[in-house]
C-alpha positions as CSV (number, residue, x, y, z in Angstrom):
1,M,20.7,-49.9,-25.7
2,K,21.0,-47.5,-23.0
3,Q,17.8,-47.1,-20.8
4,R,16.5,-44.0,-20.5
5,E,16.7,-42.3,-17.1
6,E,13.4,-41.5,-15.7
7,A,13.0,-37.8,-14.6
8,P,13.0,-37.0,-11.0
9,V,9.9,-36.1,-9.3
10,A,9.6,-32.5,-8.1
11,D,9.2,-31.8,-4.6
12,F,6.8,-28.9,-4.7
13,T,6.6,-28.6,-0.9
14,E,10.1,-27.5,-0.6
15,Q,9.6,-24.5,-3.4
16,Y,8.0,-22.1,-1.0
17,P,8.1,-21.2,2.9
18,R,6.2,-22.6,5.0
19,F,4.4,-20.9,7.9
20,P,5.6,-21.6,11.7
21,Q,2.2,-22.1,13.2
22,D,4.3,-22.6,16.8
23,K,5.5,-18.9,15.8
24,R,2.2,-17.1,14.5
25,G,2.7,-14.4,16.8
26,E,6.0,-13.3,15.5
27,Y,4.5,-12.7,12.0
28,L,2.4,-9.8,10.5
29,I,-0.1,-11.4,8.1
30,L,-1.5,-9.2,5.7
31,V,-4.9,-9.3,4.1
32,P,-5.9,-7.9,0.6
33,D,-8.8,-5.4,1.0
34,M,-11.1,-7.7,-0.6
35,L,-14.2,-7.1,1.9
36,P,-14.3,-4.0,3.7
37,W,-17.3,-4.2,5.8
38,H,-16.2,-7.6,6.8
39,F,-12.4,-8.5,7.0
40,G,-11.8,-6.2,10.1
41,L,-14.9,-8.3,11.9
42,L,-12.9,-11.6,10.5
43,T,-9.5,-10.3,11.5
44,S,-10.7,-9.7,15.1
45,V,-11.6,-13.3,15.5
46,L,-8.3,-14.7,14.0
47,K,-6.6,-12.3,16.1
48,R,-8.2,-14.2,19.1
49,E,-6.5,-17.2,17.9
50,G,-3.0,-15.7,17.8
51,Y,-2.6,-14.7,14.5
52,R,-1.3,-10.9,14.2
53,M,-3.3,-9.7,11.1
54,E,-3.7,-6.1,8.8
55,V,-5.7,-5.3,6.2
56,L,-4.2,-3.6,3.4
57,K,-5.7,-0.3,2.2
58,N,-2.9,1.2,-0.4
59,E,-4.4,1.7,-3.8
60,G,-3.6,3.7,-6.9
61,R,-2.0,2.5,-10.2
62,A,1.3,1.7,-8.3
63,V,-0.4,-1.3,-7.1
64,I,-1.9,-2.2,-10.7
65,D,1.3,-1.9,-12.3
66,E,2.9,-4.2,-9.7
67,G,0.3,-6.8,-10.4
68,L,0.8,-6.5,-14.0
69,K,4.7,-7.3,-13.7
70,H,3.5,-11.1,-12.6
71,V,0.0,-11.6,-13.8
72,H,-1.0,-11.3,-17.2
73,N,-3.7,-8.8,-17.9
74,D,-5.8,-11.6,-19.6
75,T,-5.6,-14.1,-17.0
76,C,-7.8,-12.6,-13.6
77,F,-8.3,-9.1,-12.9
78,P,-8.8,-9.6,-9.1
79,A,-5.9,-11.8,-8.8
80,L,-4.0,-8.8,-10.4
81,C,-5.3,-6.4,-7.9
82,V,-4.6,-8.8,-4.9
83,I,-0.9,-9.6,-6.0
84,G,-0.2,-5.9,-6.7
85,Q,-1.6,-4.9,-3.4
86,Y,0.6,-7.5,-1.4
87,L,3.9,-6.5,-3.6
88,D,3.4,-2.5,-3.1
89,A,2.9,-3.1,0.5
90,L,5.8,-5.1,1.0
91,K,8.2,-2.8,-1.2
92,S,6.9,0.2,1.4
93,G,9.6,-0.6,3.9
94,K,6.7,-0.9,6.6
95,Y,7.4,-4.5,7.1
96,D,9.7,-6.9,8.6
97,L,10.1,-9.1,5.5
98,D,11.6,-12.1,7.6
99,R,8.3,-11.9,9.8
100,T,5.3,-11.2,7.2
101,A,3.1,-13.5,5.6
102,V,0.1,-12.7,3.1
103,L,-3.2,-14.5,3.4
104,I,-5.7,-15.4,0.6
105,T,-9.2,-16.8,0.8
106,Q,-10.1,-19.9,-1.5
107,T,-13.5,-21.6,-2.0
108,G,-12.2,-24.6,-4.1
109,G,-14.3,-23.9,-6.8
110,G,-13.2,-23.2,-10.4
111,C,-10.8,-20.8,-11.8
112,R,-9.8,-17.9,-9.4
113,A,-11.1,-19.6,-6.4
114,S,-8.2,-22.4,-6.5
115,N,-5.7,-20.8,-8.8
116,Y,-4.9,-17.7,-6.8
117,L,-2.4,-19.4,-4.4
118,S,0.0,-20.6,-7.4
119,L,-0.2,-16.9,-8.7
120,I,0.4,-15.5,-5.8
121,R,3.5,-17.9,-4.8
122,K,5.0,-17.5,-8.2
123,A,5.3,-13.6,-7.7
124,M,6.4,-13.9,-4.1
125,K,9.2,-16.5,-5.2
126,A,10.3,-13.8,-7.5
127,E,10.4,-11.1,-5.5
128,F,9.9,-11.9,-1.6
129,P,10.8,-15.5,-1.4
130,Q,10.9,-15.7,2.2
131,V,7.3,-14.7,2.5
132,P,5.1,-17.5,3.2
133,V,1.7,-17.6,1.7
134,L,-1.2,-18.8,3.7
135,S,-4.6,-20.0,2.5
136,L,-7.7,-19.6,4.5
137,N,-10.3,-22.5,2.7
138,F,-12.7,-25.1,4.1
139,S,-12.0,-27.7,1.3
140,G,-8.8,-29.3,2.1
141,L,-6.6,-27.2,-0.5
142,E,-3.9,-26.3,1.8
143,R,-3.9,-28.6,4.5
144,G,-0.2,-28.1,5.7
145,N,-0.1,-24.3,5.3
146,G,-3.4,-23.0,6.2
147,L,-4.6,-21.2,9.1
148,K,-5.5,-23.4,11.8
149,M,-8.8,-23.0,13.5
150,K,-11.4,-24.9,15.8
151,L,-15.2,-25.3,15.5
152,S,-15.5,-22.3,17.9
153,T,-13.4,-20.1,15.7
154,L,-15.6,-21.2,12.5
155,L,-18.7,-20.2,14.6
156,R,-17.3,-16.9,15.2
157,L,-16.5,-16.2,11.7
158,A,-19.9,-17.2,10.7
159,Y,-21.5,-14.5,13.3
160,A,-18.8,-11.9,12.1
161,I,-20.2,-12.2,8.7
162,F,-23.6,-11.7,9.5
163,Y,-22.9,-8.7,11.7
164,G,-21.1,-7.4,8.8
165,D,-23.5,-7.9,6.4
166,L,-26.0,-5.7,9.0
167,I,-23.8,-3.0,9.1
168,M,-23.4,-2.8,5.7
169,T,-26.8,-2.9,4.5
170,C,-28.1,-0.2,7.5
171,F,-25.3,2.1,6.3
172,N,-26.2,1.8,2.4
173,Q,-29.9,2.5,3.4
174,T,-29.0,5.3,5.7
175,K,-25.9,7.2,4.2
176,P,-27.8,8.7,1.3
177,Y,-30.4,10.5,3.5
178,E,-28.2,11.6,6.4
179,L,-28.8,15.1,7.1
180,Q,-25.3,15.7,9.1
181,R,-22.4,14.7,7.2
182,G,-20.3,12.0,8.7
183,A,-22.6,10.6,10.7
184,C,-23.3,7.3,9.2
185,E,-19.4,7.0,9.4
186,A,-19.1,7.5,12.8
187,V,-21.8,5.0,13.7
188,R,-20.6,2.6,11.4
189,D,-16.9,2.6,13.0
190,D,-18.5,2.8,16.6
191,C,-20.5,-0.3,15.6
192,L,-17.5,-2.0,13.9
193,A,-15.4,-1.8,17.2
194,E,-18.5,-2.7,19.3
195,I,-18.8,-6.1,17.5
196,G,-15.2,-6.6,17.0
197,E,-14.7,-6.7,20.8
198,A,-17.8,-9.0,21.1
199,L,-16.2,-11.2,18.6
200,A,-13.1,-11.1,20.4
201,G,-14.7,-12.0,23.9
202,K,-18.0,-14.0,24.9
203,G,-20.8,-11.8,23.9
204,Y,-20.8,-12.8,20.0
205,R,-23.5,-15.1,20.4
206,K,-26.2,-12.5,21.7
207,L,-27.5,-12.2,18.2
208,K,-30.7,-10.4,19.0
209,R,-29.2,-7.6,21.6
210,N,-26.0,-6.9,19.0
211,A,-28.5,-6.8,16.0
212,D,-30.9,-4.5,18.0
213,R,-27.8,-2.2,19.0
214,I,-26.7,-2.0,15.5
215,L,-30.1,-1.3,14.3
216,G,-30.9,1.2,16.6
217,A,-27.6,3.1,16.2
218,F,-28.2,3.8,12.6
219,A,-31.9,4.3,13.1
220,A,-31.2,7.1,15.5
221,I,-29.2,9.1,12.7
222,P,-31.5,12.1,11.4
223,V,-32.4,11.6,7.7
224,S,-34.2,13.4,5.3
225,G,-37.3,12.3,3.5
226,G,-37.9,11.3,-0.3
227,K,-36.6,8.4,-2.2
228,K,-33.6,7.9,-3.7
229,I,-32.7,5.7,-6.7
230,K,-31.9,2.3,-5.8
231,V,-28.9,0.7,-7.9
232,G,-28.1,-3.2,-7.1
233,I,-24.3,-4.3,-7.5
234,V,-23.9,-7.9,-8.6
235,G,-20.9,-9.8,-10.1
236,E,-17.7,-11.5,-9.6
237,I,-17.1,-11.7,-5.5
238,Y,-13.9,-9.5,-5.5
239,V,-15.3,-6.6,-7.9
240,K,-18.5,-6.8,-6.1
241,Y,-17.2,-5.6,-2.7
242,S,-13.5,-4.4,-3.2
243,P,-13.2,-0.4,-3.5
244,L,-9.7,-1.2,-5.1
245,G,-11.3,-3.8,-7.8
246,N,-14.4,-2.0,-8.6
247,S,-13.0,1.8,-8.7
248,H,-15.1,3.0,-5.6
249,L,-18.5,1.8,-7.1
250,E,-20.4,2.4,-3.8
251,D,-18.8,5.8,-3.4
252,F,-19.5,6.6,-7.0
253,L,-23.2,5.8,-6.6
254,L,-23.6,7.7,-2.8
255,S,-22.1,10.9,-5.1
256,E,-24.5,10.3,-7.7
257,G,-27.5,10.7,-5.2
258,C,-28.1,7.1,-5.2
259,E,-28.8,4.1,-2.6
260,P,-26.3,1.3,-3.3
261,V,-27.9,-2.0,-2.4
262,V,-25.5,-4.9,-2.2
263,P,-25.9,-8.4,-1.5
264,A,-25.1,-9.9,1.5
265,L,-21.7,-11.8,1.9
266,M,-23.5,-14.5,3.5
267,D,-25.3,-15.7,0.6
268,F,-22.3,-16.1,-1.1
269,I,-20.9,-18.5,1.7
270,L,-24.6,-20.1,1.6
271,Y,-24.3,-20.4,-2.3
272,C,-21.1,-22.4,-1.4
273,V,-22.5,-24.7,1.1
274,A,-25.5,-25.5,-1.2
275,N,-23.3,-26.2,-4.4
276,N,-21.9,-28.7,-2.3
277,L,-25.4,-30.5,-1.5
278,N,-26.3,-29.8,-4.8
279,D,-23.3,-31.9,-6.0
280,A,-24.4,-34.7,-4.1
281,E,-28.0,-34.7,-5.2
282,F,-27.6,-33.7,-9.0
283,Y,-24.2,-35.7,-9.6
284,G,-24.1,-38.2,-6.7
285,K,-20.9,-36.7,-5.4
286,R,-21.4,-37.6,-1.8
287,N,-18.3,-38.0,0.8
288,A,-17.9,-37.9,4.2
289,A,-18.3,-33.8,4.5
290,T,-21.6,-34.0,2.8
291,P,-23.7,-34.4,6.1
292,L,-21.6,-31.8,7.7
293,F,-22.4,-29.2,4.7
294,G,-26.3,-30.3,5.2
295,V,-25.7,-29.5,9.4
296,A,-23.6,-26.1,8.5
297,Y,-26.6,-24.8,5.8
298,R,-29.6,-25.3,8.3
299,F,-27.6,-23.8,10.9
300,L,-26.5,-20.6,8.5
301,L,-30.5,-20.6,7.4
302,H,-31.1,-20.3,11.3
303,L,-29.2,-17.4,11.8
304,Q,-30.3,-15.4,8.9
305,K,-33.8,-15.9,10.1
306,K,-32.9,-14.4,13.2
307,V,-31.4,-11.3,11.4
308,I,-34.3,-10.5,9.3
309,R,-36.8,-10.9,12.1
310,R,-34.5,-8.2,14.0
311,M,-34.8,-6.2,10.7
312,E,-38.6,-6.6,10.7
313,A,-38.9,-5.8,14.2
314,Q,-37.3,-2.8,14.0
315,G,-39.3,-1.6,11.1
316,R,-37.0,1.0,9.4
317,Y,-34.9,-1.1,7.3
318,E,-35.8,-3.2,4.5
319,P,-35.1,-6.7,5.7
320,L,-32.5,-8.7,4.0
321,H,-33.7,-11.6,1.6
322,G,-33.8,-15.1,2.8
323,F,-31.6,-17.5,0.8
324,K,-34.2,-19.9,0.0
325,L,-36.0,-17.2,-1.9
326,L,-32.9,-16.5,-3.9
327,R,-32.6,-20.1,-4.7
328,A,-36.2,-19.8,-5.8
329,R,-35.2,-16.9,-8.4
330,A,-32.3,-18.9,-9.9
331,D,-34.8,-22.0,-10.7
332,E,-36.4,-19.3,-13.0
333,V,-33.1,-18.4,-14.9
334,L,-30.8,-21.6,-15.1
335,S,-29.8,-24.8,-13.2
336,Q,-28.3,-24.6,-9.6
337,G,-25.9,-27.2,-11.4
338,V,-24.2,-24.1,-12.9
339,K,-21.7,-22.9,-10.5
340,M,-18.2,-21.8,-12.2
341,G,-17.5,-18.3,-11.0
342,E,-20.3,-17.4,-9.1
343,G,-22.6,-19.2,-11.2
344,W,-26.4,-19.7,-10.6
345,L,-25.7,-16.6,-7.7
346,I,-25.4,-13.8,-10.3
347,P,-28.7,-14.5,-12.0
348,A,-30.5,-15.3,-8.9
349,E,-29.5,-11.9,-7.3
350,M,-30.3,-10.0,-10.2
351,A,-33.8,-11.2,-10.6
352,L,-34.5,-11.2,-6.7
353,L,-33.3,-7.4,-6.9
354,A,-35.4,-6.7,-9.8
355,E,-38.6,-8.3,-8.1
356,T,-38.1,-6.5,-5.0
357,G,-37.9,-2.9,-6.1
358,T,-34.1,-2.7,-7.2
359,E,-34.7,-2.5,-10.9
360,N,-31.4,-0.6,-11.6
361,I,-28.5,-3.0,-11.2
362,V,-24.6,-2.7,-11.9
363,C,-23.0,-6.3,-13.1
364,A,-19.6,-5.9,-12.5
365,Q,-17.3,-8.3,-14.2
366,P,-13.6,-8.5,-14.1
367,F,-12.0,-9.1,-17.5
368,G,-10.5,-12.6,-18.1
369,C,-13.0,-14.2,-16.0
370,L,-14.9,-15.9,-18.7
371,P,-17.5,-17.9,-16.3
372,N,-18.5,-14.8,-14.6
373,H,-19.4,-13.4,-18.0
374,I,-21.4,-16.0,-19.0
375,V,-23.6,-15.8,-16.1
376,G,-23.6,-12.4,-15.7
377,K,-24.0,-11.0,-19.2
378,G,-25.3,-14.1,-20.8
379,A,-28.4,-14.4,-18.2
380,M,-29.5,-10.6,-18.5
381,R,-31.8,-11.4,-21.3
382,T,-33.4,-14.0,-19.5
383,V,-33.6,-11.8,-16.4
384,K,-34.9,-8.9,-18.6
385,T,-37.7,-11.2,-19.9
386,L,-39.0,-12.3,-16.6
387,Y,-38.7,-8.6,-15.5
388,P,-39.0,-6.0,-18.1
389,N,-38.3,-3.2,-16.0
390,A,-34.8,-4.3,-14.9
391,N,-32.4,-1.9,-16.0
392,I,-29.0,-3.7,-16.0
393,V,-25.9,-2.5,-17.2
394,P,-22.4,-4.4,-17.4
395,V,-19.1,-2.8,-16.3
396,D,-16.1,-4.5,-17.3
397,Y,-13.2,-4.0,-14.3
398,D,-9.5,-4.6,-15.7
399,P,-6.0,-2.9,-15.8
400,S,-6.8,-0.9,-19.1
401,A,-10.3,0.5,-18.4
402,T,-10.3,4.0,-17.1
403,R,-12.5,4.8,-14.3
404,V,-14.3,7.7,-16.3
405,N,-15.3,5.4,-18.8
406,Q,-16.8,2.8,-16.2
407,E,-18.7,5.7,-14.8
408,N,-19.9,6.9,-18.0
409,R,-21.6,3.5,-18.5
410,I,-23.1,3.8,-15.2
411,K,-24.2,7.4,-15.9
412,L,-26.3,6.3,-19.0
413,M,-28.1,3.8,-16.8
414,L,-28.4,6.1,-14.3
415,A,-30.1,8.7,-16.7
416,N,-32.6,6.0,-17.9
417,A,-33.5,5.3,-14.3
418,R,-34.2,9.0,-13.8
419,E,-36.5,9.5,-17.1
420,R,-38.5,6.5,-15.8
421,A,-38.7,7.9,-12.2
422,E,-40.1,11.5,-14.0
423,A,-42.4,9.4,-16.3
424,Q,-43.9,7.8,-13.1
425,D,-43.9,10.9,-11.3
426,V,-41.5,9.7,-8.4
427,P,-39.5,12.5,-7.1
428,V,-36.1,11.1,-6.9
């Protein structure tokens, strides 16, 4: 009887190009426009380590169509946007394809956070097989083909996120009230440039001085009196921040005379760190990295408190919320053991926004992201029970949804908000 031959074991490491770390300066790394407030600062830090980077700004239907060629529309809208932005840029003729790479951030969690890499590599293999795909993660997903960073680099990245959050918050609390059109954009650009230089040099750890400069620069902008309707933005991390993913939601709210309230990115970072500690507490999942996550958690909370104290001392701007308070609001809605997608973070943000005066909330949901629909739409009833005045509208973002339909849903929510304000005799 003929013995059946065993199938050869596939060597997946040979199926895609490796990024040559020893020639990092020769490559241009393209970064998707996922975090418009933060990626400029983060790339300033990575440029210091010898990486050449460019944050992509290409948009339009061509980007979405490129993504649809390689990502099924039921799979993941954020993945579709990111891949489409890469491919559209690489086809523009602007880049030396033999010296270009693409970068994606990963948290190591469920769904998008782990599976983007394989989707991107599949698309690159089909169209640009020579282009390496790099991963920026802290969970060991890509030890051989990720960015190499020292502890000092991680420290700079943490400060960059805090500064990005502060600039974003000051801008959103000033822009709706500026008397001179464009004043906020000018200050924003100056602050980003100044902080970028500090992050590339030695002044990035002077948190008090840098925070006071940012706060003072925005506070010097002449503004009108009165109040605007505040609208919070929560949801999946990509469509929450990315203009490409959320159809320029912040700009739309500003055009409607509203004040956008966007939770800090550092809350998401702390959420990821806290989940590792929760794994150890809830499920006994401890390893050598668990104590390190504990140290990182306490250090980031310490820096967050410093930023909050600077905002309180300045007096004009509503301070960021402490992460411990966010966790307390989560416990009112569901267990912190729920961590797929954005897990307990979305209902916690909705509850905290409603509690602190931002009752009107857009919950941005990418089609094809079941975990976020569960913790977003699924938790709304509980949040509304706890906070009866919460005015929450879920909005789906996918390649077939029109911007008009998305904005009409938000306009209905705003109409309800204005009726409430009129009933309370609050001018808006």
